[in-house]
DOZA-469021 format. One line per field, with one value per atom (N, C-alpha, C): atom name; x, y, z. Coordinates in nm, 2 decimals. Layout:
BEGIN
atome = [CA ...]
c1 = [X ...]
c2 = [Y ...]
c3 = [Z ...]
// end
This chain:
BEGIN
atome = [N CA C N CA C N CA C N CA C N CA C N CA C N CA C N CA C N CA C N CA C N CA C N CA C N CA C N CA C N CA C N CA C N CA C N CA C N CA C N CA C N CA C N CA C N CA C N CA C N CA C N CA C N CA C N CA C N CA C N CA C N CA C N CA C N CA C N CA C N CA C N CA C N CA C N CA C N CA C N CA C N CA C N CA C N CA C N CA C N CA C N CA C N CA C N CA C N CA C N CA C N CA C N CA C N CA C N CA C N CA C N CA C N CA C N CA C N CA C N CA C N CA C N CA C N CA C N CA C N CA C N CA C N CA C N CA C N CA C N CA C N CA C N CA C N CA C N CA C N CA C N CA C N CA C N CA C N CA C N CA C N CA C N CA C N CA C N CA C N CA C N CA C N CA C N CA C N CA C N CA C N CA C N CA C N CA C N CA C N CA C N CA C N CA C N CA C N CA C N CA C N CA C N CA C N CA C N CA C N CA C N CA C N CA C N CA C N CA C N CA C N CA C N CA C N CA C N CA C N CA C N CA C N CA C N CA C N CA C N CA C N CA C N CA C N CA C N CA C N CA C N CA C N CA C N CA C N CA C N CA C N CA C N CA C N CA C N CA C N CA C N CA C N CA C N CA C N CA C N CA C N CA C N CA C N CA C N CA C N CA C N CA C N CA C N CA C N CA C N CA C N CA C N CA C N CA C N CA C N CA C N CA C N CA C N CA C N CA C N CA C N CA C N CA C N CA C N CA C N CA C N CA C N CA C N CA C N CA C N CA C N CA C N CA C N CA C N CA C N CA C N CA C N CA C N CA C N CA C N CA C N CA C N CA C N CA C N CA C N CA C N CA C N CA C N CA C N CA C N CA C N CA C N CA C N CA C N CA C N CA C N CA C N CA C N CA C]
c1 = [-8.22 -8.26 -8.22 -8.16 -8.09 -8.14 -8.15 -8.19 -8.14 -8.21 -8.18 -8.07 -7.96 -7.87 -7.91 -7.87 -7.91 -8.03 -8.06 -8.23 -8.20 -8.23 -8.22 -8.32 -8.33 -8.39 -8.52 -8.65 -8.70 -8.64 -8.60 -8.55 -8.44 -8.39 -8.23 -8.24 -8.37 -8.38 -8.43 -8.34 -8.37 -8.50 -8.58 -8.73 -8.67 -8.70 -8.68 -8.80 -8.89 -9.03 -8.99 -8.91 -8.86 -8.77 -8.64 -8.60 -8.64 -8.74 -8.74 -8.85 -8.92 -9.03 -8.93 -8.82 -8.72 -8.69 -8.61 -8.57 -8.68 -8.79 -8.92 -8.94 -8.89 -8.92 -8.81 -8.70 -8.58 -8.58 -8.61 -8.65 -8.76 -8.81 -8.95 -8.89 -8.82 -8.72 -8.66 -8.59 -8.49 -8.56 -8.69 -8.76 -8.82 -8.84 -8.90 -8.77 -8.66 -8.52 -8.53 -8.53 -8.54 -8.62 -8.75 -8.82 -8.79 -8.78 -8.72 -8.60 -8.53 -8.40 -8.37 -8.23 -8.22 -8.23 -8.25 -8.28 -8.12 -8.12 -8.02 -7.98 -8.02 -7.94 -7.94 -7.86 -7.83 -7.77 -7.72 -7.61 -7.69 -7.67 -7.73 -7.63 -7.64 -7.51 -7.55 -7.48 -7.50 -7.41 -7.45 -7.38 -7.19 -7.12 -6.97 -6.92 -7.03 -7.02 -6.93 -6.91 -6.87 -6.95 -6.96 -6.99 -7.02 -6.92 -6.90 -7.00 -7.03 -7.11 -7.03 -7.10 -7.04 -7.01 -6.90 -6.85 -6.87 -6.90 -6.92 -6.78 -6.74 -6.63 -6.54 -6.40 -6.32 -6.28 -6.24 -6.22 -6.36 -6.47 -6.61 -6.60 -6.65 -6.65 -6.79 -6.75 -6.88 -6.98 -7.12 -7.18 -7.20 -7.19 -7.25 -7.36 -7.37 -7.51 -7.57 -7.70 -7.80 -7.76 -7.80 -7.78 -7.89 -7.87 -7.98 -8.05 -8.00 -8.06 -8.20 -8.18 -8.30 -8.40 -8.38 -8.52 -8.62 -8.75 -8.87 -8.84 -8.87 -8.87 -9.00 -9.01 -9.18 -9.14 -9.14 -9.07 -9.21 -9.31 -9.40 -9.37 -9.30 -9.24 -9.32 -9.48 -9.56 -9.50 -9.51 -9.46 -9.31 -9.23 -9.08 -9.04 -8.91 -8.84 -8.76 -8.69 -8.63 -8.48 -8.41 -8.26 -8.19 -8.08 -8.02 -7.88 -7.85 -7.77 -7.62 -7.65 -7.53 -7.56 -7.45 -7.48 -7.40 -7.35 -7.26 -7.35 -7.24 -7.24 -7.21 -7.26 -7.21 -7.28 -7.22 -7.25 -7.25 -7.36 -7.38 -7.37 -7.46 -7.47 -7.38 -7.30 -7.17 -7.20 -7.31 -7.34 -7.29 -7.21 -7.15 -7.24 -7.35 -7.46 -7.47 -7.44 -7.44 -7.55 -7.57 -7.70 -7.65 -7.75 -7.69 -7.78 -7.70 -7.76 -7.77 -7.89 -7.92 -7.98 -7.92 -7.99 -8.04 -8.18 -8.22 -8.34 -8.36 -8.44 -8.53 -8.63 -8.72 -8.63 -8.64 -8.56 -8.62 -8.64 -8.69 -8.65 -8.52 -8.47 -8.40 -8.46 -8.40 -8.48 -8.43 -8.47 -8.38 -8.45 -8.39 -8.48 -8.50 -8.62 -8.55 -8.65 -8.57 -8.54 -8.44 -8.39 -8.43 -8.45 -8.50 -8.38 -8.33 -8.22 -8.27 -8.25 -8.30 -8.19 -8.24 -8.12 -8.19 -8.15 -8.20 -8.12 -8.24 -8.17 -8.20 -8.15 -8.16 -8.30 -8.36 -8.50 -8.50 -8.61 -8.64 -8.65 -8.55 -8.54 -8.44 -8.42 -8.28 -8.36 -8.28 -8.34 -8.43 -8.48 -8.56 -8.53 -8.58 -8.55 -8.49 -8.41 -8.39 -8.51 -8.51 -8.64 -8.56 -8.69 -8.64 -8.67 -8.58 -8.58 -8.59 -8.53 -8.54 -8.54 -8.66 -8.65 -8.55 -8.45 -8.33 -8.39 -8.44 -8.45 -8.55 -8.71 -8.83 -8.82 -8.86 -8.86 -8.95 -9.05 -9.17 -9.09 -9.00 -8.93 -8.84 -8.88 -8.82 -8.61 -8.59 -8.43 -8.34 -8.20 -8.10 -8.00 -7.92 -7.80 -7.69 -7.63 -7.51 -7.37 -7.37 -7.27 -7.32 -7.27 -7.25 -7.17 -7.16 -7.04 -7.11 -7.04 -7.12 -7.00 -6.98 -6.92 -6.97 -6.87 -6.97 -6.98 -6.94 -6.93 -7.05 -7.08 -7.18 -7.19 -7.33 -7.37 -7.42 -7.32 -7.31 -7.38 -7.46 -7.53 -7.53 -7.46 -7.55 -7.64 -7.76 -7.88 -7.88 -7.93 -8.00 -8.17 -8.23 -8.37 -8.40 -8.53 -8.61 -8.65 -8.67 -8.75 -8.90 -8.93 -9.08 -9.12 -9.24 -9.25 -9.23 -9.23 -9.21 -9.03 -8.99 -8.81 -8.81 -8.78 -8.75 -8.67 -8.74 -8.63 -8.50 -8.46 -8.31 -8.21 -8.29 -8.20 -8.23 -8.20 -8.21 -8.14 -8.19 -8.15 -8.12 -8.14 -8.12 -8.03 -7.92 -7.83 -7.87 -7.82 -7.82 -7.70 -7.62 -7.55 -7.60 -7.62 -7.73 -7.63 -7.61 -7.54 -7.65 -7.60 -7.66 -7.54 -7.58 -7.49 -7.55 -7.49 -7.55 -7.51 -7.62 -7.55 -7.68 -7.61 -7.71 -7.81 -7.79 -7.89 -7.97 -7.98 -8.05 -7.99 -8.01 -7.97 -8.01 -7.92 -7.93 -7.89 -7.98 -7.99 -7.88 -7.80 -7.72 -7.78 -7.79 -7.79 -7.73 -7.63 -7.55 -7.64 -7.57 -7.65 -7.61 -7.74 -7.76 -7.63 -7.57 -7.48 -7.57 -7.49 -7.57 -7.65 -7.59 -7.66 -7.58 -7.63 -7.61 -7.55]
c2 = [2.80 2.69 2.56 2.55 2.44 2.32 2.19 2.08 2.00 1.93 1.87 1.74 1.75 1.61 1.50 1.46 1.34 1.34 1.47 1.49 1.54 1.49 1.52 1.63 1.70 1.77 1.67 1.68 1.59 1.57 1.66 1.62 1.57 1.57 1.46 1.33 1.28 1.11 1.08 0.98 0.88 0.80 0.79 0.69 0.59 0.44 0.33 0.34 0.36 0.36 0.41 0.54 0.57 0.49 0.46 0.40 0.25 0.19 0.07 0.10 0.18 0.19 0.26 0.34 0.35 0.20 0.11 -0.01 -0.07 -0.07 -0.16 -0.11 0.06 0.09 0.07 0.06 0.01 -0.11 -0.20 -0.36 -0.38 -0.28 -0.33 -0.28 -0.17 -0.13 -0.26 -0.34 -0.44 -0.54 -0.58 -0.69 -0.67 -0.51 -0.49 -0.49 -0.44 -0.48 -0.59 -0.70 -0.84 -0.90 -0.82 -0.87 -0.80 -0.67 -0.56 -0.54 -0.57 -0.57 -0.41 -0.33 -0.23 -0.26 -0.12 -0.14 -0.20 -0.28 -0.37 -0.43 -0.52 -0.60 -0.75 -0.79 -0.96 -1.02 -0.95 -1.04 -1.16 -1.28 -1.36 -1.44 -1.48 -1.54 -1.70 -1.79 -1.95 -1.96 -2.08 -2.17 -2.15 -2.11 -2.08 -1.98 -1.88 -1.77 -1.66 -1.67 -1.57 -1.46 -1.38 -1.25 -1.16 -1.12 -1.01 -1.06 -0.93 -0.92 -1.00 -1.04 -1.09 -0.97 -0.95 -0.82 -0.85 -0.73 -0.74 -0.83 -0.86 -0.91 -0.78 -0.83 -0.77 -0.69 -0.57 -0.48 -0.41 -0.46 -0.38 -0.25 -0.16 -0.01 -0.01 0.03 0.07 0.16 0.14 0.25 0.35 0.47 0.53 0.57 0.57 0.60 0.71 0.72 0.84 0.93 1.08 1.21 1.22 1.24 1.28 1.40 1.51 1.61 1.59 1.48 1.43 1.38 1.32 1.24 1.33 1.22 1.29 1.21 1.28 1.20 1.19 1.10 1.09 1.19 1.33 1.38 1.52 1.55 1.62 1.78 1.84 1.96 2.10 2.05 2.16 2.27 2.42 2.52 2.50 2.42 2.44 2.37 2.38 2.27 2.16 2.07 1.98 2.00 1.99 2.01 1.85 1.86 1.75 1.76 1.75 1.78 1.69 1.57 1.48 1.36 1.31 1.17 1.12 1.00 0.94 0.81 0.80 0.66 0.55 0.41 0.29 0.20 0.09 -0.04 -0.14 -0.15 -0.25 -0.40 -0.41 -0.54 -0.60 -0.52 -0.55 -0.59 -0.52 -0.63 -0.48 -0.42 -0.28 -0.17 -0.19 -0.08 -0.02 0.15 0.19 0.23 0.22 0.31 0.43 0.54 0.67 0.67 0.70 0.73 0.84 0.89 1.05 1.07 1.19 1.24 1.37 1.38 1.51 1.59 1.70 1.76 1.91 1.90 2.01 2.14 2.23 2.36 2.46 2.43 2.54 2.66 2.66 2.80 2.81 2.77 2.78 2.68 2.64 2.51 2.42 2.31 2.17 2.07 2.07 2.00 1.84 1.76 1.58 1.59 1.47 1.40 1.31 1.29 1.15 1.09 0.96 0.90 0.80 0.81 0.74 0.65 0.52 0.47 0.46 0.52 0.54 0.43 0.40 0.34 0.40 0.36 0.44 0.41 0.53 0.50 0.42 0.36 0.26 0.34 0.29 0.37 0.51 0.52 0.62 0.79 0.86 0.98 0.98 0.88 0.86 0.88 0.94 1.01 0.90 0.91 0.79 0.76 0.67 0.61 0.60 0.58 0.53 0.40 0.34 0.20 0.15 0.24 0.19 0.33 0.33 0.46 0.40 0.43 0.40 0.48 0.60 0.68 0.79 0.76 0.81 0.95 1.06 1.20 1.19 1.13 1.10 1.07 1.02 0.96 1.08 1.21 1.34 1.31 1.24 1.21 1.29 1.31 1.42 1.33 1.31 1.25 1.36 1.35 1.40 1.34 1.22 1.14 1.08 1.06 1.02 0.92 0.83 0.75 0.65 0.65 0.52 0.48 0.37 0.29 0.17 0.11 -0.01 -0.09 -0.11 -0.22 -0.18 -0.06 0.00 0.11 0.16 0.29 0.29 0.42 0.39 0.53 0.58 0.71 0.72 0.84 0.87 0.94 0.92 0.96 1.04 1.15 1.19 1.22 1.22 1.23 1.28 1.25 1.30 1.20 1.21 1.13 1.13 1.26 1.29 1.41 1.40 1.53 1.67 1.67 1.77 1.86 1.74 1.81 1.90 2.00 2.12 2.08 2.11 2.04 2.09 2.22 2.27 2.15 2.06 2.00 1.87 1.79 1.64 1.58 1.48 1.41 1.26 1.24 1.07 1.04 0.95 0.93 0.78 0.73 0.58 0.58 0.51 0.45 0.36 0.38 0.25 0.22 0.11 0.06 0.00 -0.01 -0.12 -0.17 -0.29 -0.34 -0.49 -0.51 -0.63 -0.75 -0.81 -0.97 -1.08 -1.20 -1.29 -1.25 -1.17 -1.11 -1.02 -0.94 -0.84 -0.74 -0.62 -0.50 -0.53 -0.55 -0.56 -0.49 -0.44 -0.30 -0.38 -0.31 -0.33 -0.22 -0.23 -0.12 -0.13 -0.04 -0.01 0.00 -0.07 -0.05 0.13 0.17 0.30 0.35 0.46 0.50 0.51 0.54 0.59 0.73 0.82 0.97 1.00 1.11 1.22 1.38]
c3 = [7.11 7.21 7.23 7.38 7.42 7.45 7.36 7.41 7.52 7.59 7.71 7.62 7.71 7.63 7.58 7.49 7.44 7.32 7.36 7.27 7.12 7.01 6.92 6.83 6.73 6.67 6.61 6.59 6.52 6.37 6.31 6.16 6.13 6.25 6.28 6.30 6.36 6.39 6.25 6.22 6.12 6.15 6.05 6.08 5.96 6.01 5.93 5.83 5.86 5.76 5.63 5.63 5.52 5.44 5.49 5.44 5.36 5.46 5.43 5.33 5.27 5.18 5.04 5.11 4.98 4.93 5.03 4.96 4.86 4.95 4.89 4.72 4.70 4.58 4.48 4.52 4.46 4.42 4.55 4.48 4.38 4.40 4.31 4.13 4.16 3.99 3.96 4.08 4.04 4.00 4.00 3.99 3.84 3.81 3.67 3.59 3.62 3.53 3.49 3.61 3.57 3.47 3.43 3.34 3.21 3.20 3.10 3.07 2.98 2.95 2.90 2.93 2.85 2.70 2.61 2.47 2.42 2.35 2.24 2.40 2.50 2.59 2.54 2.50 2.44 2.52 2.65 2.72 2.84 2.81 2.90 2.97 3.08 3.17 3.16 3.17 3.15 3.27 3.33 3.40 3.38 3.44 3.46 3.36 3.32 3.27 3.41 3.50 3.57 3.60 3.70 3.74 3.64 3.54 3.42 3.32 3.29 3.14 3.01 2.93 2.81 2.71 2.69 2.63 2.45 2.40 2.24 2.18 2.07 1.99 2.03 2.04 2.04 1.90 1.91 1.78 1.70 1.79 1.71 1.79 1.72 1.78 1.84 1.95 2.07 2.01 2.02 1.98 2.10 2.13 2.27 2.29 2.40 2.46 2.38 2.39 2.35 2.41 2.33 2.43 2.53 2.65 2.74 2.71 2.65 2.65 2.53 2.45 2.32 2.40 2.49 2.60 2.63 2.63 2.68 2.81 2.95 3.12 3.13 3.21 3.28 3.41 3.38 3.48 3.49 3.60 3.56 3.61 3.57 3.61 3.56 3.53 3.48 3.40 3.40 3.29 3.31 3.42 3.42 3.30 3.28 3.19 3.28 3.20 3.23 3.25 3.36 3.35 3.36 3.27 3.29 3.34 3.48 3.56 3.56 3.51 3.48 3.41 3.32 3.21 3.20 3.17 3.14 3.03 2.97 2.85 2.88 2.90 2.95 2.86 2.87 2.82 2.92 3.00 3.12 3.06 2.96 2.92 2.82 2.82 2.72 2.57 2.52 2.38 2.30 2.31 2.19 2.16 2.21 2.21 2.34 2.32 2.49 2.51 2.65 2.72 2.78 2.82 2.91 3.03 3.10 3.23 3.27 3.30 3.30 3.44 3.52 3.64 3.57 3.62 3.59 3.69 3.67 3.78 3.70 3.75 3.71 3.72 3.65 3.65 3.73 3.85 3.95 4.00 3.94 3.96 4.08 4.21 4.36 4.44 4.54 4.62 4.61 4.62 4.59 4.54 4.41 4.34 4.34 4.38 4.38 4.21 4.25 4.13 4.10 3.97 3.88 3.79 3.81 3.74 3.69 3.52 3.42 3.35 3.29 3.20 3.05 2.97 2.83 2.72 2.65 2.51 2.39 2.28 2.18 2.12 2.06 2.01 1.87 1.87 1.72 1.61 1.55 1.39 1.41 1.26 1.27 1.30 1.37 1.40 1.52 1.56 1.68 1.80 1.91 2.00 2.11 2.22 2.34 2.38 2.43 2.54 2.66 2.76 2.90 2.92 2.93 2.95 3.12 3.21 3.35 3.43 3.53 3.64 3.74 3.77 3.87 4.01 4.01 4.13 4.07 4.13 4.08 4.16 4.08 4.19 4.26 4.27 4.35 4.51 4.51 4.63 4.71 4.66 4.72 4.75 4.65 4.69 4.60 4.66 4.56 4.54 4.44 4.38 4.43 4.54 4.57 4.51 4.51 4.41 4.32 4.19 4.07 4.00 4.00 3.91 3.83 3.69 3.62 3.51 3.50 3.39 3.34 3.25 3.19 3.31 3.43 3.51 3.62 3.64 3.76 3.76 3.81 3.85 3.98 4.03 4.18 4.22 4.30 4.36 4.49 4.57 4.66 4.72 4.75 4.77 4.91 4.88 5.01 5.02 5.13 5.14 5.32 5.32 5.39 5.52 5.62 5.73 5.71 5.73 5.70 5.60 5.57 5.46 5.56 5.69 5.75 5.76 5.69 5.69 5.58 5.59 5.47 5.36 5.23 5.12 5.09 5.21 5.21 5.27 5.38 5.48 5.47 5.37 5.39 5.49 5.55 5.67 5.68 5.56 5.54 5.41 5.41 5.31 5.30 5.18 5.14 5.01 5.01 4.88 4.81 4.71 4.58 4.50 4.39 4.29 4.20 4.08 3.98 3.90 3.88 3.78 3.68 3.59 3.54 3.57 3.64 3.67 3.64 3.59 3.53 3.44 3.32 3.25 3.30 3.39 3.46 3.50 3.53 3.60 3.76 3.82 3.98 4.07 4.17 4.28 4.37 4.43 4.56 4.64 4.77 4.87 4.98 5.02 5.12 5.24 5.36 5.48 5.51 5.57 5.60 5.74 5.70 5.78 5.94 6.03 6.19 6.17 6.11 6.08 5.95 5.93 5.81 5.89]
// end
């Protein structure tokens, strides 16, 4: 079917309400991050410290982040398992004890299940399972991670989502780049301006 010139298919029109909702949810996560520090986070900023985190003493052997495969995620997959599709060990707060960023989804076998992105800290006590300290992307938002980069300075994601529930899960029609970094003693979210189209 040919559409009149200048007319888009309904699922290709960007709806501001979706991304405003997404930005509000991500902003809420930032507020929580400001109140709850990741496991082992001891870095604090004082006047004159500059933008970067306070790093652990030189020569100290860093403790890597926990194993993402050993964590229990707040992800309802029913009878399906959870797949860790990507992970990275980081030390965002610079205290010498690593955290792990994990990108996970339900093991649906087909289709495009939404991703969850979590920051993990070490469990309390020897042999304890890793614990989720932050939910960076909630699977309930129906977003998928297309690009994932993480190091001690920042976590950066390219997310794809949907302008309405009517858009098929195979074909997301919204895109947003987001990143988190440790600033002023808290995990801080930065959201890039949305592109004109996907």
